[in-house]
N, C-alpha and C positions, 0 to 999 in steps of 0.2 A: 817310587819312582828316583833311580840312581841320578845323581845331580847330572850327566852327562847328558842324559834322554830330557832331562826335563830344561836343560838350558834350547836344546834340538827342538823341542816345544814351542820355548814360547819363542823363539826368533822367526818358528813359522806360524805364528800366531803373529808375530809384528808386520811380517811379509805381508799377508793376506789386508791388514786391513790400511800396511802403507797406499798412497794417494786417491783411497776412497773419502765423498764429502759426508760425515756423519752429520746429523740432528738437522739445527739448524744453522748450518756453515753455505758460504759461497766460494767458490776459489775465480778470480777474474787473472785472463793471460789472453794472450795476440792469440785469434781472435774469440774467445768462448767468453759468457758464464756459467759453469759448473754449481749446480748443486740439486738440491733436493724437488720435485716437482711437487710438493704438496708440505702444506704446512697446516696447523693448527689456527683456527678461528682465533683470535688472543693476541694479546702484547705478545710479541715474540721476538726475542733478543736473537739478533743474526750476526757469529764473524765473518766479517769478508775478509779473505785474503789477494792478495796480488802476487802470483806469482810468474805474471811476465814481466818482459825487461821495462818495459813503458810503463809510464804513471794511467794509473784509470783510475774509478770509480765507480760505485754502486746506486742506481737512481731505481727506486723503485716507486710505478704509476698505475695507479687501477682502470679500469676497463675503458672509463671515459678522458681519460688522461690527466686524471688529479695526481698529483705528486704526494705521494703516502711516505715516505721518506728517504735519506739515501746521505751518503757519505761524503767526508772530505775527497780531497785527492791522495789518492795512496801512488805511496812510490815503491819502486819493485822489491818485495820482500816482505811490506809493511802487514798490519791488520786491525782492523777497524770493530768496534762493537760497535750495531745499531740497536738501537730498541724500538721497534715501529707495530701502532695497534692497529691489525689488520682487520678487516670485517669479513664475510665471507663475497669467493669471488672468485676472478681471475687479475692476478699483474703480471704485468711486464719486469722485468728484470736487466738493467739493461746500463751500460756504458753510454752516456753522452758524449765523449771527448772529441771535436775535432781536430784536427793537428796538424802540421803542412810538414810533411819528411823532406830527407834533404833534393831533393831533387825540387822542390816548390810545390808537391801535387797535395793537395787535401785528401788527407785520411779519416774518414767519419768512424767508429769504433758500433757504432750499431749497425752499418751497413755491411760492415766489416765481419759483423756475426757476434758480435757481443749483445744478445738479447737471450733472454728465455723467456717461456710463461709457466706462471706459478700459480697453482690453483690450493684458494686458502676457503679453509672446512670441508664439507660433506665434500 
């Protein structure tokens, strides 16, 4: 393959991958949690990136409401690695921040849409 053609193929491949969430990685932004809908039941290392403008966090809870793990507060552009051992079942991946906006109104990130259900195992 000629160098110019190889460069075009490489660029097209990179563009096709841009913006996708691969493996065990989650992206936080106003106001969504994006990531895979299924994880393996075992110890998972999850990469969490805050692509939003505001501070976010990721909290993982099981169906009984028990917290399985979570990140610290992530500033815009920050990435954290989270190691969690998840038994088979359904989990909520959420941002639990409640903050005051410029007008003095409370904004609950969870209620604004920062929640996702993830199936672990089978």
